[in-house]
All heavy atoms as an XYZ file, in Angstrom:
729
protein
N      19.299     -3.931     -6.991
C      19.704     -3.834     -5.569
C      19.156     -2.676     -4.922
O      19.113     -2.635     -3.612
C      21.145     -3.873     -5.518
C      21.951     -5.097     -6.009
S      21.441     -6.668     -5.248
C      22.088     -6.504     -3.703
N      18.568     -1.649     -5.683
C      18.051     -0.460     -4.983
C      16.622     -0.713     -4.550
O      16.230      0.057     -3.764
C      18.191      0.700     -6.048
N      16.007     -1.706     -5.088
C      14.606     -1.934     -4.723
C      14.502     -2.960     -3.423
O      15.457     -3.768     -3.219
C      13.810     -2.636     -5.725
C      13.592     -1.613     -6.841
C      12.634     -2.271     -7.956
N      12.237     -3.693     -7.862
C      11.565     -4.228     -8.673
N      11.136     -3.488     -9.842
N      11.086     -5.400     -8.595
N      13.631     -2.731     -2.528
C      13.338     -3.635     -1.558
C      12.841     -4.976     -2.004
O      12.097     -4.883     -3.040
C      12.350     -3.077     -0.483
C      12.783     -1.761      0.180
C      11.692     -1.125      1.108
C      12.099      0.150      1.688
N      11.104      0.687      2.548
N      13.044     -6.083     -1.367
C      12.632     -7.264     -1.706
C      10.965     -7.406     -1.691
O      10.341     -8.060     -2.476
C      13.205     -8.416     -1.013
C      12.737     -8.572      0.456
C      13.361     -7.970      1.545
C      11.493     -9.236      0.913
N      12.614     -8.271      2.646
C      11.616     -9.095      2.257
C      10.518     -9.990      0.299
C      10.547     -9.692      3.102
C       9.581    -10.574      1.143
C       9.505    -10.269      2.426
N      10.473     -6.542     -0.765
C       8.979     -6.591     -0.720
C       8.331     -5.981     -1.935
O       7.087     -6.199     -2.068
C       8.640     -5.684      0.589
C       8.925     -6.302      1.842
C      10.301     -5.829      2.378
O      11.048     -5.105      1.500
O      10.510     -6.060      3.471
N       9.058     -5.266     -2.713
C       8.571     -4.640     -3.987
C       8.727     -5.532     -5.229
O       8.381     -5.022     -6.252
C       9.166     -3.256     -4.135
C       8.946     -2.318     -2.997
C       9.704     -0.966     -3.156
O      10.565     -0.869     -3.995
O       9.390     -0.079     -2.241
N       9.347     -6.592     -5.048
C       9.623     -7.433     -6.191
C       8.632     -8.562     -6.276
O       7.891     -8.889     -5.323
C      11.053     -8.125     -6.076
O      11.136     -9.001     -5.077
C      12.170     -6.983     -5.932
N       8.494     -9.339     -7.423
C       7.642    -10.480     -7.562
C       8.007    -11.580     -6.472
O       7.179    -12.389     -6.212
C       7.839    -10.901     -8.922
C       8.415     -9.708     -9.736
C       9.167     -8.937     -8.719
N       9.124    -11.568     -5.950
C       9.497    -12.479     -4.958
C       8.804    -12.361     -3.700
O       8.738    -13.340     -2.903
C      11.021    -12.551     -4.670
C      11.959    -12.982     -5.890
C      13.359    -12.774     -5.538
C      11.653    -14.432     -6.304
N       8.314    -11.298     -3.402
C       7.568    -10.964     -2.096
C       6.524    -12.008     -1.788
O       6.315    -12.339     -0.731
C       7.070     -9.586     -2.157
N       5.661    -12.423     -2.766
C       4.631    -13.244     -2.613
C       5.199    -14.654     -2.121
O       4.438    -15.384     -1.460
C       3.757    -13.436     -3.737
C       4.276    -14.070     -4.969
C       3.218    -14.114     -6.051
C       3.749    -14.708     -7.414
N       2.773    -14.724     -8.390
N       6.329    -15.070     -2.493
C       6.874    -16.268     -2.039
C       7.336    -16.284     -0.629
O       7.265    -17.220      0.151
C       8.114    -16.692     -2.834
C       7.640    -17.109     -4.338
C       7.984    -16.385     -5.336
C       7.012    -18.365     -4.518
C       7.461    -16.658     -6.670
C       6.548    -18.688     -5.780
C       6.886    -17.893     -6.930
N       7.656    -15.036     -0.190
C       8.187    -14.957      1.317
C       7.078    -14.490      2.165
O       7.260    -14.422      3.400
C       9.275    -13.972      1.337
C      10.559    -14.356      0.576
C      10.933    -13.605     -0.480
C      11.257    -15.372      1.041
C      12.094    -14.083     -1.154
C      12.448    -15.891      0.389
C      12.827    -15.192     -0.744
N       5.784    -14.355      1.612
C       4.715    -13.826      2.501
C       3.827    -14.978      2.822
O       2.804    -14.786      3.463
C       3.957    -12.709      1.820
O       3.403    -13.204      0.662
N       4.100    -16.208      2.422
C       3.249    -17.325      2.618
C       3.890    -18.226      3.775
O       5.071    -18.175      3.957
C       2.934    -18.274      1.369
C       2.097    -17.417      0.415
C       4.142    -18.741      0.868
N       2.983    -18.905      4.530
C       3.507    -19.763      5.613
C       4.395    -20.731      5.181
O       5.537    -21.006      5.757
C       2.474    -20.310      6.395
N       4.153    -21.410      4.112
C       5.061    -22.455      3.510
C       4.727    -22.590      2.076
O       3.787    -22.112      1.412
C       4.999    -23.716      4.237
C       3.533    -24.301      4.349
O       2.797    -24.135      3.326
O       3.185    -24.910      5.348
N       5.566    -23.432      1.259
C       5.315    -23.734     -0.097
C       4.073    -24.429     -0.479
O       3.567    -24.323     -1.441
C       6.509    -24.422     -0.703
C       6.682    -25.811     -0.236
C       7.590    -25.922      1.094
O       7.805    -24.873      1.698
O       7.848    -27.110      1.444
N       3.526    -25.170      0.583
C       2.283    -25.957      0.348
C       1.063    -24.917      0.287
O       0.063    -25.299     -0.497
C       1.998    -26.871      1.454
C       3.202    -27.980      1.457
C       4.096    -27.858      2.514
C       3.428    -28.829      0.509
C       5.169    -28.825      2.579
C       4.354    -29.699      0.466
C       5.270    -29.721      1.552
N       1.134    -23.828      0.895
C      -0.009    -22.830      0.757
C      -0.041    -22.319     -0.685
O      -1.120    -22.252     -1.337
C       0.327    -21.600      1.678
O       0.354    -22.151      3.035
C      -0.833    -20.698      1.652
N       1.216    -22.014     -1.304
C       1.242    -21.592     -2.655
C       0.789    -22.679     -3.619
O       0.045    -22.452     -4.498
C       2.570    -21.121     -3.058
C       2.822    -20.611     -4.436
S       2.007    -19.124     -4.767
C       3.025    -17.950     -3.937
N       1.080    -23.929     -3.338
C       0.742    -25.059     -4.135
C      -0.897    -25.167     -4.116
O      -1.402    -25.433     -5.083
C       1.360    -26.273     -3.673
C       1.150    -27.580     -4.469
C       1.555    -27.380     -5.849
C       1.807    -28.671     -3.817
N      -1.374    -25.054     -2.908
C      -2.770    -25.122     -2.786
C      -3.515    -24.054     -3.537
O      -4.522    -24.373     -4.274
C      -3.191    -25.096     -1.298
C      -4.687    -25.298     -1.039
C      -4.851    -25.192      0.472
C      -6.322    -25.299      0.854
N      -6.559    -25.173      2.358
N      -3.029    -22.860     -3.519
C      -3.597    -21.781     -4.283
C      -3.548    -21.989     -5.756
O      -4.513    -21.765     -6.473
C      -2.871    -20.386     -3.900
C      -3.556    -19.209     -4.535
C      -3.112    -18.937     -5.832
O      -1.982    -19.273     -6.330
N      -3.900    -18.084     -6.535
N      -2.470    -22.417     -6.326
C      -2.309    -22.828     -7.608
C      -3.170    -23.939     -8.132
O      -3.624    -23.886     -9.218
C      -0.885    -23.118     -7.947
C      -0.006    -21.794     -7.738
C       1.058    -21.584     -8.774
N       1.647    -20.394     -8.561
C       2.873    -20.167     -8.939
N       3.589    -21.059     -9.521
N       3.417    -18.930     -8.706
N      -3.375    -24.889     -7.235
C      -4.262    -26.067     -7.521
C      -5.668    -25.627     -7.585
O      -6.403    -25.851     -8.583
C      -4.150    -27.143     -6.463
N      -6.140    -24.726     -6.710
C      -7.491    -24.167     -6.818
C      -7.603    -23.342     -8.000
O      -8.731    -23.503     -8.746
C      -7.767    -23.207     -5.681
C      -8.099    -23.957     -4.294
N      -9.104    -24.891     -4.186
C      -7.623    -23.835     -3.177
C      -9.166    -25.314     -2.938
N      -8.143    -24.633     -2.225
N      -6.683    -22.558     -8.430
C      -6.718    -21.734     -9.581
C      -6.836    -22.656    -10.873
O      -7.571    -22.419    -11.780
C      -5.579    -20.753     -9.623
N      -6.113    -23.740    -10.955
C      -6.062    -24.570    -12.067
C      -7.389    -25.243    -12.158
O      -7.952    -25.501    -13.263
C      -5.044    -25.571    -11.954
N      -8.052    -25.675    -11.055
C      -9.291    -26.232    -11.091
C     -10.378    -25.368    -11.523
O     -11.285    -25.723    -12.265
C      -9.713    -26.809     -9.714
C      -8.793    -28.127     -9.311
C      -9.121    -28.634     -7.847
N     -10.428    -28.683     -7.562
C     -10.881    -28.652     -6.358
N     -10.113    -28.352     -5.257
N     -12.143    -28.745     -6.072
N     -10.255    -24.184    -11.136
C     -11.258    -23.166    -11.446
C     -11.204    -22.902    -12.982
O     -12.199    -22.944    -13.669
C     -11.047    -21.792    -10.796
C     -11.553    -21.908     -9.429
S     -11.477    -20.310     -8.498
C     -13.130    -19.712     -8.842
N      -9.886    -22.837    -13.517
C      -9.788    -22.623    -15.029
C     -10.292    -23.856    -15.780
O     -11.011    -23.652    -16.782
C      -8.241    -22.424    -15.333
C      -7.793    -20.997    -15.026
C      -6.456    -20.807    -15.698
N      -5.309    -21.708    -15.169
C      -4.620    -21.562    -14.058
N      -4.850    -20.489    -13.442
N      -3.693    -22.415    -13.794
N     -10.053    -25.053    -15.252
C     -10.581    -26.213    -16.073
C     -12.026    -26.307    -15.951
O     -12.674    -26.679    -16.993
C      -9.821    -27.430    -15.410
C      -8.409    -27.706    -15.675
S      -7.569    -29.035    -14.954
C      -8.813    -30.282    -14.875
N     -12.695    -25.876    -14.861
C     -14.099    -26.063    -14.676
C     -14.739    -24.896    -15.526
O     -15.813    -25.073    -16.256
C     -14.492    -25.822    -13.323
O     -15.861    -25.976    -13.077
N     -14.148    -23.730    -15.635
C     -14.691    -22.654    -16.547
C     -14.601    -23.145    -17.890
O     -15.516    -22.883    -18.627
C     -13.917    -21.370    -16.319
C     -14.242    -20.764    -14.743
C     -14.158    -20.385    -17.354
C     -13.292    -19.637    -14.390
N     -13.500    -23.581    -18.323
C     -13.317    -24.049    -19.813
C     -14.299    -25.279    -20.036
O     -14.801    -25.333    -21.085
C     -11.908    -24.464    -19.965
N     -14.495    -26.025    -19.070
C     -15.314    -27.224    -19.195
C     -16.851    -26.810    -19.404
O     -17.658    -27.540    -20.001
N     -17.084    -25.640    -18.985
C     -18.423    -25.148    -19.141
C     -18.652    -24.281    -20.415
O     -19.525    -23.715    -20.667
C     -18.929    -24.259    -18.053
C     -19.063    -25.146    -16.775
C     -19.358    -24.151    -15.523
N     -19.429    -24.994    -14.289
C     -20.540    -25.531    -13.853
N     -21.665    -25.388    -14.374
N     -20.543    -26.267    -12.730
N     -17.584    -24.258    -21.204
C     -17.553    -23.464    -22.522
C     -17.403    -22.042    -22.371
O     -17.728    -21.305    -23.275
N     -16.854    -21.523    -21.269
C     -16.721    -20.074    -21.034
C     -15.274    -19.691    -21.343
O     -14.327    -20.457    -20.941
C     -17.099    -19.755    -19.692
C     -18.544    -19.860    -19.218
C     -18.699    -19.702    -17.607
C     -19.454    -18.988    -19.932
N     -15.127    -18.529    -21.742
C     -13.736    -17.937    -21.827
C     -13.541    -17.222    -20.457
O     -14.463    -16.850    -19.740
C     -13.753    -16.781    -22.943
C     -13.969    -17.347    -24.299
S     -12.903    -18.572    -24.856
C     -11.412    -17.526    -25.105
N     -12.305    -16.962    -20.165
C     -11.943    -16.540    -18.871
C     -12.654    -15.082    -18.639
O     -13.126    -14.869    -17.541
C     -10.510    -16.295    -18.699
O      -9.787    -17.575    -18.649
N     -12.621    -14.289    -19.783
C     -13.138    -12.872    -19.531
C     -14.664    -13.075    -19.264
O     -15.182    -12.187    -18.436
C     -12.891    -12.020    -20.768
C     -13.479    -10.686    -20.695
C     -13.020     -9.699    -19.931
C     -14.719    -10.424    -21.440
C     -13.388     -8.467    -19.884
C     -15.258     -9.137    -21.407
C     -14.694     -8.230    -20.647
O     -15.205     -6.883    -20.608
N     -15.406    -13.872    -19.968
C     -16.776    -14.021    -19.784
C     -17.237    -14.500    -18.379
O     -18.122    -14.045    -17.688
C     -17.362    -15.029    -20.813
C     -17.261    -14.514    -22.156
O     -17.312    -13.349    -22.331
O     -17.128    -15.301    -23.070
N     -16.334    -15.370    -17.829
C     -16.474    -16.042    -16.498
C     -16.146    -14.800    -15.586
O     -17.013    -14.726    -14.570
C     -15.645    -17.093    -16.288
N     -15.213    -14.043    -15.719
C     -14.925    -12.963    -14.823
C     -16.121    -11.864    -14.738
O     -16.665    -11.622    -13.705
C     -13.690    -12.138    -15.252
C     -13.359    -11.012    -14.339
C     -12.710    -11.169    -13.284
C     -13.827     -9.824    -14.679
C     -12.305    -10.039    -12.390
C     -13.546     -8.675    -13.885
C     -12.809     -8.882    -12.735
N     -16.661    -11.620    -15.989
C     -17.880    -10.658    -15.950
C     -19.048    -11.254    -15.292
O     -19.779    -10.613    -14.572
C     -17.986    -10.236    -17.384
C     -16.946     -9.434    -18.067
C     -17.275     -8.464    -18.894
N     -18.638     -8.157    -19.133
C     -19.228     -6.946    -18.950
N     -18.469     -6.022    -18.419
N     -20.429     -6.686    -19.270
N     -19.207    -12.547    -15.388
C     -20.208    -13.201    -14.748
C     -20.149    -13.256    -13.228
O     -21.107    -12.972    -12.543
C     -20.373    -14.627    -15.345
C     -21.676    -15.315    -14.845
S     -22.014    -16.900    -15.704
C     -20.721    -17.897    -14.945
N     -18.984    -13.495    -12.832
C     -18.597    -13.602    -11.352
C     -18.588    -12.190    -10.684
O     -18.751    -12.059     -9.484
C     -17.369    -14.290    -11.034
C     -17.310    -15.687    -11.570
C     -16.141    -16.331    -12.119
C     -18.472    -16.497    -11.649
C     -16.083    -17.576    -12.542
C     -18.453    -17.777    -12.035
C     -17.321    -18.349    -12.601
N     -18.282    -11.137    -11.476
C     -18.105     -9.766    -10.911
C     -19.560     -9.237    -10.936
O     -19.977     -8.386    -11.632
C     -17.242     -8.925    -11.866
C     -17.175     -7.499    -11.302
O     -17.381     -7.216    -10.159
O     -16.714     -6.630    -12.081
N     -20.397     -9.636     -9.961
C     -21.788     -9.333     -9.733
C     -22.072     -7.826     -9.753
O     -22.967     -7.221    -10.166
C     -22.441    -10.180     -8.756
C     -23.982     -9.923     -8.613
C     -24.686    -10.596     -9.583
C     -24.390     -9.180     -7.701
C     -26.246    -10.393     -9.515
C     -25.896     -8.962     -7.566
C     -26.681     -9.574     -8.587
O     -28.029     -9.432     -8.393
N     -21.162     -7.190     -8.888
C     -21.392     -5.745     -8.735
C     -20.797     -4.862     -9.756
O     -21.026     -3.673     -9.651
C     -20.656     -5.385     -7.363
O     -19.303     -5.715     -7.416
N     -20.209     -5.424    -10.754
C     -19.604     -4.680    -11.929
C     -18.610     -3.587    -11.477
O     -18.551     -2.572    -11.996
C     -20.676     -4.069    -12.772
C     -21.689     -4.969    -13.320
C     -21.115     -5.846    -14.421
N     -22.070     -6.698    -15.007
C     -22.008     -8.017    -14.888
N     -20.939     -8.683    -14.341
N     -22.933     -8.825    -15.485
N     -17.734     -4.027    -10.504
C     -16.692     -3.124    -10.110
C     -15.377     -3.282    -10.836
O     -14.514     -2.491    -10.765
C     -16.464     -3.230     -8.587
O     -15.950     -4.618     -8.361
C     -17.629     -2.910     -7.680
N     -15.245     -4.420    -11.506
C     -14.051     -4.731    -12.211
C     -13.155     -5.511    -11.320
O     -11.986     -5.767    -11.627
N     -13.544     -5.832    -10.000
C     -12.784     -6.603     -9.143
C     -13.494     -7.717     -8.505
O     -14.749     -7.595     -8.520
C     -12.278     -5.690     -7.887
C     -11.555     -4.361     -8.303
C     -11.459     -3.532     -7.123
C     -10.218     -4.840     -8.751
N     -12.915     -8.766     -8.190
C     -13.615     -9.849     -7.538
C     -13.412     -9.855     -6.150
O     -12.234     -9.881     -5.579
C     -13.182    -11.251     -8.044
C     -13.484    -11.574     -9.538
C     -12.965    -12.878     -9.930
C     -15.013    -11.445     -9.817
N     -14.475     -9.585     -5.294
C     -14.507     -9.609     -3.799
C     -14.436    -11.103     -3.384
O     -14.635    -11.859     -4.131
C     -15.645     -8.930     -3.336
N     -14.034    -11.319     -2.200
C     -14.031    -12.629     -1.649
C     -15.423    -13.324     -1.817
O     -15.401    -14.521     -2.195
C     -13.722    -12.557     -0.113
C     -12.853    -11.191     -0.109
C     -13.482    -10.328     -1.091
N     -16.515    -12.541     -1.567
C     -17.784    -13.306     -1.815
C     -18.019    -13.681     -3.221
O     -18.521    -14.774     -3.428
C     -18.892    -12.185     -1.341
N     -17.499    -12.857     -4.202
C     -17.540    -13.323     -5.709
C     -16.855    -14.548     -5.845
O     -17.299    -15.400     -6.660
C     -17.065    -12.075     -6.581
C     -17.727    -10.860     -6.403
O     -17.229     -9.840     -6.206
N     -19.081    -10.974     -6.640
N     -15.568    -14.721     -5.325
C     -14.706    -15.839     -5.596
C     -15.391    -17.145     -4.906
O     -15.483    -18.101     -5.443
C     -13.361    -15.605     -5.078
C     -12.515    -16.845     -5.156
C     -12.745    -14.457     -5.758
N     -15.970    -16.905     -3.768
C     -16.621    -18.038     -3.095
C     -17.843    -18.437     -3.843
O     -18.128    -19.632     -4.024
C     -17.057    -17.573     -1.540
C     -17.577    -18.666     -0.834
C     -16.748    -19.609     -0.212
C     -18.847    -18.954     -0.632
C     -17.096    -20.623      0.497
C     -19.344    -19.985      0.183
C     -18.516    -20.819      0.809
N     -18.700    -17.512     -4.315
C     -19.802    -17.750     -5.133
C     -19.498    -18.452     -6.464
O     -20.190    -19.430     -6.884
N     -18.497    -18.011     -7.061
C     -17.875    -18.609     -8.299
C     -17.515    -20.169     -8.008
O     -17.748    -20.958     -8.840
C     -16.733    -17.862     -8.917
N     -16.779    -20.260     -6.881
C     -16.470    -21.647     -6.579
C     -17.517    -22.535     -6.352
O     -17.641    -23.746     -6.873
C     -15.486    -21.741     -5.288
O     -14.273    -20.967     -5.555
N     -18.659    -22.052     -5.731
C     -19.789    -22.869     -5.501
C     -20.491    -23.122     -6.947
O     -20.899    -24.317     -7.026
C     -20.766    -22.323     -4.614
C     -20.276    -22.286     -3.182
C     -21.347    -21.972     -2.124
O     -22.475    -21.464     -2.477
O     -21.210    -22.339     -0.986
N     -20.539    -22.142     -7.680
C     -21.254    -22.303     -9.023
C     -20.534    -23.324     -9.907
O     -21.100    -24.085    -10.593
C     -21.445    -20.946     -9.730
C     -22.107    -21.079    -10.961
C     -23.472    -21.074    -11.092
C     -21.613    -21.117    -12.267
N     -23.826    -21.247    -12.415
C     -22.769    -21.197    -13.266
C     -20.357    -21.130    -12.863
C     -22.559    -21.180    -14.563
C     -20.145    -21.056    -14.186
C     -21.254    -21.194    -14.971
N     -19.128    -23.314     -9.767
C     -18.331    -24.162    -10.481
C     -18.279    -25.532     -9.886
O     -17.625    -26.476    -10.345
C     -16.912    -23.563    -10.686
C     -16.837    -22.387    -11.513
C     -15.489    -21.766    -11.282
C     -17.057    -22.729    -12.947
N     -18.980    -25.720     -8.716
C     -18.985    -26.999     -7.869
C     -17.648    -27.467     -7.496
O     -17.235    -28.609     -7.492
C     -19.682    -28.062     -8.829
C     -21.050    -27.804     -9.129
C     -21.784    -28.819    -10.078
O     -21.194    -29.780    -10.332
O     -22.942    -28.559    -10.361
N     -16.794    -26.429     -6.989
C     -15.629    -26.668     -6.414
C     -15.663    -26.440     -4.920
O     -15.752    -25.240     -4.503
C     -14.500    -25.810     -7.055
C     -14.303    -25.896     -8.621
C     -13.378    -24.939     -9.029
C     -13.829    -27.323     -8.848
N     -15.606    -27.475     -4.083
C     -15.675    -27.188     -2.712
C     -14.526    -26.486     -2.102
O     -13.382    -26.924     -2.073
C     -15.901    -28.614     -2.153
C     -15.178    -29.445     -3.212
C     -15.382    -28.831     -4.514
N     -14.789    -25.277     -1.591
C     -13.748    -24.448     -0.888
C     -14.309    -23.906      0.436
O     -15.511    -23.715      0.419
C     -13.069    -23.340     -1.699
C     -12.347    -23.942     -2.897
C     -14.126    -22.412     -2.250
N     -13.462    -23.664      1.364
C     -13.978    -22.982      2.575
C     -13.675    -21.534      2.460
O     -12.922    -21.036      1.518
C     -13.280    -23.607      3.793
O     -11.923    -23.078      3.757
N     -14.437    -20.674      3.378
C     -14.102    -19.352      3.327
C     -12.664    -18.975      3.487
O     -12.033    -18.077      3.018
C     -14.912    -18.705      4.389
N     -11.903    -19.805      4.409
C     -10.568    -19.596      4.653
C      -9.736    -19.784      3.380
O      -8.720    -19.158      3.126
C     -10.012    -20.476      5.750
C     -10.540    -20.084      7.170
C     -10.051    -21.070      8.150
C     -10.103    -18.668      7.500
N     -10.127    -20.846      2.572
C      -9.429    -21.052      1.303
C      -9.492    -19.888      0.421
O      -8.492    -19.570     -0.298
C     -10.088    -22.345      0.553
C      -9.766    -23.704      1.231
O      -8.772    -23.748      2.041
O     -10.572    -24.526      1.012
N     -10.674    -19.300      0.239
C     -10.811    -18.075     -0.568
C     -10.035    -16.941     -0.092
O      -9.397    -16.309     -0.886
C     -12.324    -17.724     -0.586
C     -12.596    -16.322     -1.372
C     -13.093    -18.767     -1.216
N      -9.971    -16.751      1.235
C      -9.123    -15.682      1.767
C      -7.640    -16.022      1.362
O      -6.914    -14.948      1.030
C      -9.323    -15.566      3.291
C     -10.774    -15.038      3.506
C      -8.278    -14.613      3.900
C     -11.232    -15.079      5.009
N      -7.176    -17.157      1.555
C      -5.840    -17.516      1.188
C      -5.539    -17.193     -0.263
O      -4.497    -16.643     -0.668
C      -5.536    -18.919      1.667
C      -5.217    -19.203      3.084
O      -5.045    -18.164      3.816
O      -5.377    -20.274      3.508
N      -6.557    -17.669     -1.054
C      -6.311    -17.529     -2.571
C      -6.160    -16.002     -2.843
O      -5.308    -15.622     -3.664
C      -7.466    -18.070     -3.396
C      -7.548    -19.568     -3.462
S      -8.746    -20.071     -4.683
C     -10.202    -20.051     -3.644
N      -7.129    -15.167     -2.302
C      -6.968    -13.733     -2.664
C      -5.668    -13.202     -1.951
O      -5.089    -12.270     -2.629
C      -8.273    -13.068     -2.132
C      -9.458    -13.537     -2.990
C      -8.103    -11.611     -2.135
C     -10.741    -13.210     -2.488
N      -5.347    -13.536     -0.744
C      -4.239    -12.926     -0.154
C      -2.894    -13.284     -0.956
O      -2.071    -12.469     -1.235
C      -4.007    -13.495      1.255
C      -2.853    -12.860      1.928
C      -2.826    -13.435      3.446
N      -2.719    -14.874      3.533
C      -1.631    -15.566      3.405
N      -0.455    -15.021      3.130
N      -1.765    -16.857      3.418
N      -2.763    -14.505     -1.486
C      -1.566    -14.838     -2.268
C      -1.639    -14.182     -3.641
O      -0.499    -13.721     -4.135
C      -1.544    -16.382     -2.348
C      -1.215    -17.005     -0.979
C      -0.520    -16.846     -3.314
C      -1.350    -18.457     -0.855
N      -2.835    -14.134     -4.203
C      -2.925    -13.564     -5.575
C      -2.612    -12.127     -5.565
O      -2.227    -11.444     -6.594
C      -4.316    -13.808     -6.234
N      -2.887    -11.403     -4.418
C      -2.710    -10.093     -4.341
C      -1.298     -9.697     -3.910
O      -1.125     -9.136     -2.843
C      -3.724     -9.404     -3.328
C      -3.620     -7.894     -3.294
O      -3.358     -7.234     -4.215
O      -4.071     -7.400     -2.124
N      -0.329    -10.058     -4.674
C       1.061    -10.020     -4.276
C       1.553     -8.426     -4.230
O       2.448     -8.113     -3.537
C       1.951    -10.642     -5.243
O       1.796    -10.105     -6.487
N       0.886     -7.548     -4.972
C       1.271     -6.180     -4.907
C       0.582     -5.461     -3.750
O       0.807     -4.162     -3.649
C       0.994     -5.522     -6.307
C      -0.479     -5.453     -6.678
O      -1.344     -6.084     -5.918
O      -0.698     -4.927     -7.769
N      -0.296     -6.175     -3.086
C      -0.916     -5.568     -1.786
C      -1.718     -4.387     -2.091
O      -1.789     -3.460     -1.240
C       0.075     -5.329     -0.770
C       1.026     -6.501     -0.438
C       1.064     -6.826      0.904
N       2.133     -7.819      1.368
C       2.071     -9.008      1.060
N       1.098     -9.607      0.418
N       2.978     -9.901      1.499
N      -2.373     -4.261     -3.327
C      -3.335     -3.129     -3.390
C      -4.777     -3.400     -3.238
O      -5.515     -2.591     -3.530
C      -3.029     -2.677     -4.903
C      -3.515     -3.612     -5.983
O      -3.888     -4.686     -5.639
O      -3.558     -3.201     -7.231
N      -5.022     -4.578     -2.746
C      -6.353     -4.982     -2.347
C      -7.100     -5.460     -3.568
O      -8.295     -5.802     -3.574
């Protein structure tokens, strides 16, 4: 009770417009995982391949490029939503 709700894992559920936004993000993530596995890659190997700048972080451009390489049609707004929802601790 001493913590603010914004500092708990529940914050990401209250920061989206509706539950369908969260569902869409999870569906994109599941499709990406399946496509990565279908290409015979481990998650870590795919991350290193998509992290072109070698910063240890995936920028929106990296996620968009990864989606295109995996042949998963997404828009730039979809990528921004995925990153915004995944960044629940708001550290960028």
